[in-house]
C-alpha atoms as an extended CHARMM CRD file, in Angstrom:
* protein
*
       250  EXT
         1         1  MET       CA            -39.7050000000      -32.4610000000       25.2710000000  PROA      1               0.0000000000
         2         2  LEU       CA            -37.1730000000      -32.8750000000       27.9040000000  PROA      2               0.0000000000
         3         3  PHE       CA            -35.1620000000      -36.2550000000       28.7330000000  PROA      3               0.0000000000
         4         4  ASN       CA            -35.2770000000      -38.6690000000       31.6080000000  PROA      4               0.0000000000
         5         5  ARG       CA            -31.7270000000      -37.9260000000       32.5030000000  PROA      5               0.0000000000
         6         6  GLU       CA            -31.5460000000      -40.8060000000       34.4780000000  PROA      6               0.0000000000
         7         7  LYS       CA            -31.7000000000      -43.0940000000       32.0920000000  PROA      7               0.0000000000
         8         8  PHE       CA            -28.2610000000      -41.7440000000       30.6510000000  PROA      8               0.0000000000
         9         9  LYS       CA            -26.5820000000      -40.6420000000       34.3470000000  PROA      9               0.0000000000
        10        10  ARG       CA            -23.9750000000      -43.1600000000       33.7900000000  PROA      10              0.0000000000
        11        11  THR       CA            -22.8200000000      -41.6460000000       30.0150000000  PROA      11              0.0000000000
        12        12  GLU       CA            -23.2850000000      -38.3690000000       31.7660000000  PROA      12              0.0000000000
        13        13  LEU       CA            -20.7240000000      -39.4810000000       33.8300000000  PROA      13              0.0000000000
        14        14  LEU       CA            -18.4430000000      -40.6700000000       31.4590000000  PROA      14              0.0000000000
        15        15  LEU       CA            -18.9710000000      -37.5600000000       28.7640000000  PROA      15              0.0000000000
        16        16  GLY       CA            -20.5240000000      -35.0390000000       30.7320000000  PROA      16              0.0000000000
        17        17  SER       CA            -23.5050000000      -32.5500000000       30.4780000000  PROA      17              0.0000000000
        18        18  VAL       CA            -23.1240000000      -29.8270000000       27.9410000000  PROA      18              0.0000000000
        19        19  ALA       CA            -22.0390000000      -33.5210000000       26.2990000000  PROA      19              0.0000000000
        20        20  MET       CA            -25.2270000000      -34.9780000000       27.0280000000  PROA      20              0.0000000000
        21        21  ASP       CA            -27.2670000000      -31.6910000000       25.6360000000  PROA      21              0.0000000000
        22        22  ARG       CA            -25.7620000000      -31.7460000000       22.4800000000  PROA      22              0.0000000000
        23        23  LEU       CA            -26.5500000000      -35.7800000000       22.3660000000  PROA      23              0.0000000000
        24        24  GLN       CA            -30.2810000000      -34.6320000000       22.7220000000  PROA      24              0.0000000000
        25        25  LYS       CA            -30.5200000000      -31.9870000000       20.6820000000  PROA      25              0.0000000000
        26        26  SER       CA            -28.9640000000      -34.6970000000       17.7420000000  PROA      26              0.0000000000
        27        27  THR       CA            -30.2950000000      -36.2870000000       15.2040000000  PROA      27              0.0000000000
        28        28  VAL       CA            -28.5090000000      -39.4160000000       13.3300000000  PROA      28              0.0000000000
        29        29  THR       CA            -30.5670000000      -41.1130000000       10.1550000000  PROA      29              0.0000000000
        30        30  VAL       CA            -29.7410000000      -44.6840000000       10.0780000000  PROA      30              0.0000000000
        31        31  ILE       CA            -30.1480000000      -46.0860000000        6.4830000000  PROA      31              0.0000000000
        32        32  GLY       CA            -30.7590000000      -49.8740000000        6.4630000000  PROA      32              0.0000000000
        33        33  LEU       CA            -31.5990000000      -51.8230000000       10.3660000000  PROA      33              0.0000000000
        34        34  GLY       CA            -30.7320000000      -54.9430000000        9.4460000000  PROA      34              0.0000000000
        35        35  ALA       CA            -27.2710000000      -56.8860000000       10.8890000000  PROA      35              0.0000000000
        36        36  VAL       CA            -25.5720000000      -53.7760000000       11.6620000000  PROA      36              0.0000000000
        37        37  GLY       CA            -28.0130000000      -51.0490000000       11.9040000000  PROA      37              0.0000000000
        38        38  SER       CA            -30.1770000000      -53.0460000000       14.1530000000  PROA      38              0.0000000000
        39        39  HSD       CA            -27.2480000000      -52.4440000000       16.6330000000  PROA      39              0.0000000000
        40        40  ALA       CA            -26.5910000000      -49.2470000000       15.5910000000  PROA      40              0.0000000000
        41        41  ILE       CA            -30.5070000000      -47.4410000000       16.6280000000  PROA      41              0.0000000000
        42        42  GLU       CA            -29.8320000000      -49.3910000000       19.9690000000  PROA      42              0.0000000000
        43        43  ALA       CA            -26.7550000000      -47.9180000000       21.0920000000  PROA      43              0.0000000000
        44        44  LEU       CA            -27.4970000000      -44.5200000000       19.8050000000  PROA      44              0.0000000000
        45        45  ALA       CA            -30.8520000000      -44.4700000000       21.7270000000  PROA      45              0.0000000000
        46        46  ARG       CA            -29.1350000000      -46.3250000000       25.0600000000  PROA      46              0.0000000000
        47        47  THR       CA            -26.2770000000      -43.1280000000       24.1750000000  PROA      47              0.0000000000
        48        48  GLY       CA            -29.3760000000      -40.2000000000       24.3210000000  PROA      48              0.0000000000
        49        49  ILE       CA            -29.6840000000      -39.2260000000       21.0170000000  PROA      49              0.0000000000
        50        50  GLY       CA            -32.5530000000      -36.5690000000       20.6740000000  PROA      50              0.0000000000
        51        51  LYS       CA            -33.7820000000      -37.6910000000       17.6720000000  PROA      51              0.0000000000
        52        52  LEU       CA            -33.7580000000      -41.0460000000       15.1350000000  PROA      52              0.0000000000
        53        53  LYS       CA            -34.6730000000      -41.2510000000       11.4770000000  PROA      53              0.0000000000
        54        54  ILE       CA            -34.6480000000      -45.1640000000       10.2080000000  PROA      54              0.0000000000
        55        55  VAL       CA            -34.4880000000      -46.0150000000        7.0380000000  PROA      55              0.0000000000
        56        56  ASP       CA            -35.1200000000      -49.5960000000        5.5520000000  PROA      56              0.0000000000
        57        57  PHE       CA            -38.2420000000      -51.5400000000        3.1840000000  PROA      57              0.0000000000
        58        58  ASP       CA            -37.7370000000      -55.1610000000        4.1950000000  PROA      58              0.0000000000
        59        59  GLU       CA            -39.7320000000      -56.9480000000        6.5250000000  PROA      59              0.0000000000
        60        60  ILE       CA            -37.8560000000      -59.1660000000        9.3460000000  PROA      60              0.0000000000
        61        61  GLY       CA            -38.1860000000      -62.1940000000        8.2290000000  PROA      61              0.0000000000
        62        62  ILE       CA            -36.7970000000      -65.8210000000        9.3530000000  PROA      62              0.0000000000
        63        63  SER       CA            -32.9530000000      -65.2750000000        8.0720000000  PROA      63              0.0000000000
        64        64  ASN       CA            -32.7840000000      -63.2180000000        9.4360000000  PROA      64              0.0000000000
        65        65  PHE       CA            -32.3020000000      -64.3860000000       13.3690000000  PROA      65              0.0000000000
        66        66  ASN       CA            -29.2830000000      -65.4640000000       13.5210000000  PROA      66              0.0000000000
        67        67  ARG       CA            -27.1560000000      -61.4720000000       13.4110000000  PROA      67              0.0000000000
        68        68  GLN       CA            -29.9390000000      -58.6830000000       13.6440000000  PROA      68              0.0000000000
        69        69  LEU       CA            -32.2330000000      -57.8310000000       16.9180000000  PROA      69              0.0000000000
        70        70  LEU       CA            -34.8730000000      -56.9300000000       15.9850000000  PROA      70              0.0000000000
        71        71  ALA       CA            -35.6550000000      -60.7510000000       14.9870000000  PROA      71              0.0000000000
        72        72  LEU       CA            -38.3610000000      -62.4750000000       17.2160000000  PROA      72              0.0000000000
        73        73  GLU       CA            -40.8930000000      -64.7560000000       16.5880000000  PROA      73              0.0000000000
        74        74  GLN       CA            -43.5500000000      -62.0120000000       16.6430000000  PROA      74              0.0000000000
        75        75  ASN       CA            -42.2130000000      -59.7430000000       15.0410000000  PROA      75              0.0000000000
        76        76  ILE       CA            -41.7440000000      -62.6230000000       11.7480000000  PROA      76              0.0000000000
        77        77  GLY       CA            -43.7310000000      -60.1470000000        8.2390000000  PROA      77              0.0000000000
        78        78  LYS       CA            -43.5770000000      -56.7060000000       10.1710000000  PROA      78              0.0000000000
        79        79  LEU       CA            -41.5540000000      -53.4420000000        8.7600000000  PROA      79              0.0000000000
        80        80  LYS       CA            -38.4640000000      -53.2760000000       10.2590000000  PROA      80              0.0000000000
        81        81  THR       CA            -38.7670000000      -49.3520000000       10.5590000000  PROA      81              0.0000000000
        82        82  ASP       CA            -42.6930000000      -49.9420000000       12.9570000000  PROA      82              0.0000000000
        83        83  VAL       CA            -40.7080000000      -53.0150000000       15.3210000000  PROA      83              0.0000000000
        84        84  ALA       CA            -37.7170000000      -50.6360000000       15.4260000000  PROA      84              0.0000000000
        85        85  PHE       CA            -40.3270000000      -47.9170000000       16.3310000000  PROA      85              0.0000000000
        86        86  GLU       CA            -41.6170000000      -49.8960000000       19.0590000000  PROA      86              0.0000000000
        87        87  ARG       CA            -38.4940000000      -51.2640000000       21.1300000000  PROA      87              0.0000000000
        88        88  LEU       CA            -36.9540000000      -47.5660000000       20.5450000000  PROA      88              0.0000000000
        89        89  LYS       CA            -40.1260000000      -45.8880000000       22.5140000000  PROA      89              0.0000000000
        90        90  GLN       CA            -39.5310000000      -48.3800000000       24.9020000000  PROA      90              0.0000000000
        91        91  ILE       CA            -35.4820000000      -47.5330000000       25.3210000000  PROA      91              0.0000000000
        92        92  ASN       CA            -36.7140000000      -43.9780000000       25.2820000000  PROA      92              0.0000000000
        93        93  PRO       CA            -40.3460000000      -42.7340000000       25.1690000000  PROA      93              0.0000000000
        94        94  ASP       CA            -38.8410000000      -38.8720000000       24.2400000000  PROA      94              0.0000000000
        95        95  MET       CA            -36.8170000000      -39.8890000000       21.4560000000  PROA      95              0.0000000000
        96        96  GLN       CA            -37.9760000000      -38.3850000000       17.9710000000  PROA      96              0.0000000000
        97        97  ILE       CA            -38.3450000000      -40.9510000000       15.6540000000  PROA      97              0.0000000000
        98        98  GLU       CA            -38.9230000000      -40.7230000000       11.9220000000  PROA      98              0.0000000000
        99        99  ARG       CA            -39.6120000000      -43.6080000000       10.2170000000  PROA      99              0.0000000000
       100       100  PHE       CA            -38.9680000000      -44.0760000000        6.4840000000  PROA      100             0.0000000000
       101       101  ASN       CA            -40.5450000000      -47.5670000000        4.6700000000  PROA      101             0.0000000000
       102       102  THR       CA            -38.4340000000      -47.5070000000        1.2980000000  PROA      102             0.0000000000
       103       103  LEU       CA            -36.1300000000      -48.2700000000       -0.4270000000  PROA      103             0.0000000000
       104       104  CYS       CA            -33.5850000000      -45.5280000000       -0.0370000000  PROA      104             0.0000000000
       105       105  HSD       CA            -31.8280000000      -44.4750000000       -3.4170000000  PROA      105             0.0000000000
       106       106  LYS       CA            -30.9940000000      -41.0380000000       -5.3160000000  PROA      106             0.0000000000
       107       107  GLU       CA            -34.8180000000      -40.7120000000       -6.2410000000  PROA      107             0.0000000000
       108       108  THR       CA            -35.9070000000      -41.0130000000       -2.5910000000  PROA      108             0.0000000000
       109       109  PHE       CA            -33.2380000000      -38.4470000000       -1.0240000000  PROA      109             0.0000000000
       110       110  ASN       CA            -34.7080000000      -35.8800000000       -0.7110000000  PROA      110             0.0000000000
       111       111  GLN       CA            -37.6850000000      -37.6180000000        0.7110000000  PROA      111             0.0000000000
       112       112  VAL       CA            -35.5550000000      -38.6780000000        3.7960000000  PROA      112             0.0000000000
       113       113  PHE       CA            -33.5100000000      -36.3400000000        3.8160000000  PROA      113             0.0000000000
       114       114  HSD       CA            -35.8890000000      -33.3990000000        4.0510000000  PROA      114             0.0000000000
       115       115  SER       CA            -34.9200000000      -31.9220000000        7.4200000000  PROA      115             0.0000000000
       116       116  GLY       CA            -31.2770000000      -32.1480000000        8.8350000000  PROA      116             0.0000000000
       117       117  THR       CA            -29.2070000000      -34.3400000000       10.4040000000  PROA      117             0.0000000000
       118       118  ASP       CA            -26.3150000000      -34.2470000000       11.5750000000  PROA      118             0.0000000000
       119       119  VAL       CA            -24.4810000000      -37.3510000000       10.7090000000  PROA      119             0.0000000000
       120       120  VAL       CA            -25.9110000000      -40.1400000000        8.3320000000  PROA      120             0.0000000000
       121       121  VAL       CA            -25.2890000000      -43.9690000000        9.2560000000  PROA      121             0.0000000000
       122       122  ASP       CA            -25.1300000000      -46.2130000000        6.3820000000  PROA      122             0.0000000000
       123       123  ALA       CA            -25.3280000000      -49.9540000000        7.0060000000  PROA      123             0.0000000000
       124       124  ILE       CA            -26.8180000000      -50.6550000000        3.0810000000  PROA      124             0.0000000000
       125       125  ASP       CA            -25.9580000000      -54.0150000000        1.8940000000  PROA      125             0.0000000000
       126       126  SER       CA            -26.0410000000      -53.8800000000       -1.6180000000  PROA      126             0.0000000000
       127       127  LEU       CA            -23.7660000000      -52.0820000000       -3.6400000000  PROA      127             0.0000000000
       128       128  ASN       CA            -25.7530000000      -49.2420000000       -6.1300000000  PROA      128             0.0000000000
       129       129  PRO       CA            -28.0730000000      -48.2170000000       -3.9460000000  PROA      129             0.0000000000
       130       130  LYS       CA            -25.2180000000      -47.9330000000       -1.0900000000  PROA      130             0.0000000000
       131       131  VAL       CA            -22.6580000000      -45.6440000000       -3.6440000000  PROA      131             0.0000000000
       132       132  ASN       CA            -25.3410000000      -43.3250000000       -4.5780000000  PROA      132             0.0000000000
       133       133  ILE       CA            -26.1120000000      -42.3030000000       -1.3050000000  PROA      133             0.0000000000
       134       134  LEU       CA            -22.4530000000      -41.9800000000       -0.2350000000  PROA      134             0.0000000000
       135       135  TYR       CA            -22.2010000000      -40.1680000000       -3.5600000000  PROA      135             0.0000000000
       136       136  GLU       CA            -25.2420000000      -37.6910000000       -2.1420000000  PROA      136             0.0000000000
       137       137  LEU       CA            -23.8120000000      -37.0630000000        1.2860000000  PROA      137             0.0000000000
       138       138  VAL       CA            -20.3120000000      -36.7410000000        0.2900000000  PROA      138             0.0000000000
       139       139  GLN       CA            -21.8310000000      -34.0900000000       -2.7470000000  PROA      139             0.0000000000
       140       140  LYS       CA            -23.7190000000      -31.8290000000        0.3340000000  PROA      140             0.0000000000
       141       141  GLN       CA            -21.6900000000      -32.7770000000        2.8020000000  PROA      141             0.0000000000
       142       142  ILE       CA            -23.4180000000      -34.1300000000        5.0910000000  PROA      142             0.0000000000
       143       143  PRO       CA            -21.0480000000      -35.7420000000        7.5000000000  PROA      143             0.0000000000
       144       144  ILE       CA            -21.0180000000      -39.9900000000        6.9120000000  PROA      144             0.0000000000
       145       145  ILE       CA            -20.3550000000      -43.1350000000        8.9340000000  PROA      145             0.0000000000
       146       146  SER       CA            -20.3030000000      -45.7820000000        6.6980000000  PROA      146             0.0000000000
       147       147  SER       CA            -19.9290000000      -50.1090000000        7.2500000000  PROA      147             0.0000000000
       148       148  MET       CA            -18.5350000000      -52.5990000000        4.8510000000  PROA      148             0.0000000000
       149       149  GLY       CA            -18.6460000000      -56.1770000000        4.8060000000  PROA      149             0.0000000000
       150       150  ALA       CA            -19.4740000000      -57.5210000000        7.7510000000  PROA      150             0.0000000000
       151       151  ALA       CA            -20.8160000000      -61.3460000000        6.8090000000  PROA      151             0.0000000000
       152       152  ARG       CA            -17.8850000000      -64.0860000000        6.4790000000  PROA      152             0.0000000000
       153       153  ARG       CA            -16.2340000000      -62.3260000000        8.9000000000  PROA      153             0.0000000000
       154       154  LYS       CA            -14.9750000000      -64.4180000000       12.3690000000  PROA      154             0.0000000000
       155       155  ASP       CA            -12.4540000000      -62.3460000000       13.7980000000  PROA      155             0.0000000000
       156       156  PRO       CA            -13.6450000000      -59.3080000000       16.2420000000  PROA      156             0.0000000000
       157       157  THR       CA            -10.2240000000      -57.9570000000       16.2940000000  PROA      157             0.0000000000
       158       158  ALA       CA             -9.8930000000      -57.0730000000       12.6920000000  PROA      158             0.0000000000
       159       159  ILE       CA            -12.3560000000      -54.4890000000       12.5690000000  PROA      159             0.0000000000
       160       160  LYS       CA            -10.8630000000      -50.5620000000       11.8110000000  PROA      160             0.0000000000
       161       161  THR       CA            -12.0830000000      -47.4470000000       11.2330000000  PROA      161             0.0000000000
       162       162  GLY       CA            -10.9070000000      -44.9380000000        8.6450000000  PROA      162             0.0000000000
       163       163  ASP       CA            -11.1360000000      -43.1320000000        5.6560000000  PROA      163             0.0000000000
       164       164  ILE       CA            -12.7650000000      -45.5260000000        2.6070000000  PROA      164             0.0000000000
       165       165  SER       CA             -8.9760000000      -44.5810000000        0.7710000000  PROA      165             0.0000000000
       166       166  ASP       CA             -7.9680000000      -46.4520000000        3.2540000000  PROA      166             0.0000000000
       167       167  THR       CA             -9.9690000000      -49.5120000000        3.7570000000  PROA      167             0.0000000000
       168       168  MET       CA             -8.0730000000      -52.6810000000        2.3360000000  PROA      168             0.0000000000
       169       169  GLY       CA             -9.3670000000      -56.5850000000        2.7030000000  PROA      169             0.0000000000
       170       170  CYS       CA            -12.7540000000      -56.0140000000        2.4450000000  PROA      170             0.0000000000
       171       171  PRO       CA            -14.3130000000      -56.8710000000       -1.5220000000  PROA      171             0.0000000000
       172       172  LEU       CA            -16.6250000000      -54.3290000000       -0.4410000000  PROA      172             0.0000000000
       173       173  ALA       CA            -15.1810000000      -51.6190000000        0.3510000000  PROA      173             0.0000000000
       174       174  LYS       CA            -13.2250000000      -52.4730000000       -2.7550000000  PROA      174             0.0000000000
       175       175  SER       CA            -15.8930000000      -51.9450000000       -5.2880000000  PROA      175             0.0000000000
       176       176  VAL       CA            -17.7980000000      -48.8990000000       -3.4610000000  PROA      176             0.0000000000
       177       177  ARG       CA            -13.9870000000      -46.9780000000       -3.8890000000  PROA      177             0.0000000000
       178       178  LYS       CA            -14.1390000000      -48.2990000000       -7.7820000000  PROA      178             0.0000000000
       179       179  ARG       CA            -17.3580000000      -46.7860000000       -8.3460000000  PROA      179             0.0000000000
       180       180  LEU       CA            -16.6300000000      -43.7370000000       -5.9630000000  PROA      180             0.0000000000
       181       181  ARG       CA            -13.6550000000      -42.3570000000       -7.7390000000  PROA      181             0.0000000000
       182       182  ARG       CA            -15.5220000000      -42.5580000000      -11.0060000000  PROA      182             0.0000000000
       183       183  MET       CA            -18.1990000000      -40.4340000000       -9.5450000000  PROA      183             0.0000000000
       184       184  GLY       CA            -15.7560000000      -38.1050000000       -8.6970000000  PROA      184             0.0000000000
       185       185  VAL       CA            -14.8130000000      -39.1800000000       -5.2730000000  PROA      185             0.0000000000
       186       186  ASN       CA            -12.0970000000      -39.7040000000       -3.5650000000  PROA      186             0.0000000000
       187       187  GLY       CA            -11.7950000000      -40.0320000000        0.0470000000  PROA      187             0.0000000000
       188       188  GLY       CA            -13.9070000000      -37.9280000000        2.9590000000  PROA      188             0.0000000000
       189       189  ILE       CA            -16.0980000000      -40.7410000000        3.8150000000  PROA      189             0.0000000000
       190       190  HSD       CA            -15.5350000000      -42.1250000000        6.9290000000  PROA      190             0.0000000000
       191       191  CYS       CA            -15.8250000000      -46.2030000000        7.2000000000  PROA      191             0.0000000000
       192       192  VAL       CA            -15.7540000000      -49.2470000000        9.8390000000  PROA      192             0.0000000000
       193       193  TYR       CA            -13.7620000000      -52.2780000000        7.9980000000  PROA      193             0.0000000000
       194       194  SER       CA            -12.4640000000      -55.2730000000        8.1250000000  PROA      194             0.0000000000
       195       195  THR       CA             -9.0640000000      -55.9290000000        7.2630000000  PROA      195             0.0000000000
       196       196  GLU       CA             -9.9730000000      -60.3080000000        7.5170000000  PROA      196             0.0000000000
       197       197  ILE       CA             -9.3280000000      -62.0930000000        4.4950000000  PROA      197             0.0000000000
       198       198  THR       CA            -12.1620000000      -64.3080000000        3.5410000000  PROA      198             0.0000000000
       199       199  LYS       CA            -12.7610000000      -66.9810000000        0.3230000000  PROA      199             0.0000000000
       200       200  LYS       CA            -14.6440000000      -65.8760000000       -2.3470000000  PROA      200             0.0000000000
       201       201  ASP       CA            -16.8780000000      -66.9740000000       -2.8670000000  PROA      201             0.0000000000
       202       202  THR       CA            -20.8090000000      -65.1980000000       -3.2710000000  PROA      202             0.0000000000
       203       203  VAL       CA            -19.7090000000      -61.7060000000       -2.7440000000  PROA      203             0.0000000000
       204       204  SER       CA            -19.9530000000      -60.5360000000       -6.3700000000  PROA      204             0.0000000000
       205       205  HSD       CA            -23.5590000000      -62.2360000000       -6.9560000000  PROA      205             0.0000000000
       206       206  HSD       CA            -24.6670000000      -60.6450000000       -3.5310000000  PROA      206             0.0000000000
       207       207  LEU       CA            -23.1740000000      -56.7310000000       -4.3790000000  PROA      207             0.0000000000
       208       208  GLU       CA            -24.5310000000      -57.0720000000       -8.0970000000  PROA      208             0.0000000000
       209       209  GLU       CA            -28.4140000000      -57.8250000000       -6.3000000000  PROA      209             0.0000000000
       210       210  ASN       CA            -30.6590000000      -56.3730000000       -8.4670000000  PROA      210             0.0000000000
       211       211  PHE       CA            -31.7710000000      -53.6410000000       -5.1210000000  PROA      211             0.0000000000
       212       212  PHE       CA            -35.3420000000      -52.7900000000       -6.6460000000  PROA      212             0.0000000000
       213       213  ASP       CA            -36.4090000000      -56.1390000000       -6.2850000000  PROA      213             0.0000000000
       214       214  SER       CA            -37.3430000000      -56.5420000000       -3.0280000000  PROA      214             0.0000000000
       215       215  GLY       CA            -38.8450000000      -60.3510000000       -4.0540000000  PROA      215             0.0000000000
       216       216  ARG       CA            -35.2070000000      -61.8710000000       -5.7660000000  PROA      216             0.0000000000
       217       217  LEU       CA            -33.6070000000      -63.6270000000       -4.4710000000  PROA      217             0.0000000000
       218       218  ARG       CA            -29.9720000000      -63.5330000000       -2.7000000000  PROA      218             0.0000000000
       219       219  ASN       CA            -26.7180000000      -65.8090000000       -2.9160000000  PROA      219             0.0000000000
       220       220  PRO       CA            -26.7210000000      -66.3200000000        0.9760000000  PROA      220             0.0000000000
       221       221  MET       CA            -23.0800000000      -65.6510000000        2.6190000000  PROA      221             0.0000000000
       222       222  GLY       CA            -22.2550000000      -66.4470000000        6.1800000000  PROA      222             0.0000000000
       223       223  SER       CA            -22.2150000000      -63.9290000000        9.5000000000  PROA      223             0.0000000000
       224       224  LEU       CA            -22.2210000000      -64.3420000000       12.8870000000  PROA      224             0.0000000000
       225       225  SER       CA            -23.6840000000      -62.1760000000       14.9400000000  PROA      225             0.0000000000
       226       226  MET       CA            -21.1770000000      -61.1310000000       17.7740000000  PROA      226             0.0000000000
       227       227  VAL       CA            -19.0940000000      -59.8580000000       14.4520000000  PROA      227             0.0000000000
       228       228  SER       CA            -21.7890000000      -57.9500000000       12.8530000000  PROA      228             0.0000000000
       229       229  GLY       CA            -23.0410000000      -56.5180000000       16.1370000000  PROA      229             0.0000000000
       230       230  ILE       CA            -19.4830000000      -55.8970000000       17.1510000000  PROA      230             0.0000000000
       231       231  PHE       CA            -20.0740000000      -53.9680000000       13.1770000000  PROA      231             0.0000000000
       232       232  GLY       CA            -23.2410000000      -51.7070000000       14.3990000000  PROA      232             0.0000000000
       233       233  TYR       CA            -22.0780000000      -51.0590000000       17.6980000000  PROA      233             0.0000000000
       234       234  ILE       CA            -18.7770000000      -49.1960000000       16.2550000000  PROA      234             0.0000000000
       235       235  VAL       CA            -20.2420000000      -46.7490000000       14.0620000000  PROA      235             0.0000000000
       236       236  ALA       CA            -22.5580000000      -45.9590000000       16.9590000000  PROA      236             0.0000000000
       237       237  LEU       CA            -19.7420000000      -44.6330000000       18.0470000000  PROA      237             0.0000000000
       238       238  GLU       CA            -18.2340000000      -43.3080000000       15.4160000000  PROA      238             0.0000000000
       239       239  ALA       CA            -21.5840000000      -41.5500000000       15.1180000000  PROA      239             0.0000000000
       240       240  ILE       CA            -21.2230000000      -40.1950000000       18.4020000000  PROA      240             0.0000000000
       241       241  LYS       CA            -17.6240000000      -38.9200000000       18.2180000000  PROA      241             0.0000000000
       242       242  ILE       CA            -18.2830000000      -37.3080000000       15.0490000000  PROA      242             0.0000000000
       243       243  ILE       CA            -21.3930000000      -35.1020000000       16.6290000000  PROA      243             0.0000000000
       244       244  LEU       CA            -19.3970000000      -34.7920000000       20.0140000000  PROA      244             0.0000000000
       245       245  GLN       CA            -15.6980000000      -34.1830000000       18.0410000000  PROA      245             0.0000000000
       246       246  ASP       CA            -15.2500000000      -30.6250000000       20.1330000000  PROA      246             0.0000000000
       247       247  ILE       CA            -16.8370000000      -31.0450000000       23.2520000000  PROA      247             0.0000000000
       248       248  VAL       CA            -15.4460000000      -34.7840000000       24.2730000000  PROA      248             0.0000000000
       249       249  GLU       CA            -11.6590000000      -36.1970000000       23.2240000000  PROA      249             0.0000000000
       250       250  TRP       CA            -11.7010000000      -39.2730000000       22.4610000000  PROA      250             0.0000000000
């Protein structure tokens, strides 16, 4: 199916027609549609990606309003994948969208990745499934851009990109690195992270949340939509860079 390229004309003016052709033929998988992922899918759709695979098991709730793009009054209680689908189709009805209303972990990996993808955006905020999915992606040599911790940050100028082995100042990244090393993975995962040093509070409890029990209460962490949104837009940009790495000079 051909896109209405007029919608993406200004992107094409910047990146070129060959790049736009590549984007239209590309697939990006976004796992997690919360504070980071909701902004990432918005940016990817507005850039002209041809197919998005969106993965999340959760519903939109009151606590999501301060940072998640999909959180509107009429969406409370709705599945994030359903709300995301409708919003994305309003942006680009020609885009293919595959929805997975499921927990993404190693048992559902083949379900989500039964068809190919050019790059995966990891916006998972729970440690165990995050590590397991990253491990599976590395083993299958699928390009990854992984978001580390955006919560508790107030300084957007501290946001950096780099390999997981080079991350610093982020407790989530430290935990991910440690667990991946035990599994034999020492690098090869491109990340967005913050070097801003934050107070030690409920991070360990939050990260050890039982991801498979969606009804379990979390220890909440403070967050700003401005910072988590910037994380989302940067992971989207990094995904685009991977897709266009041999076409566009960044």
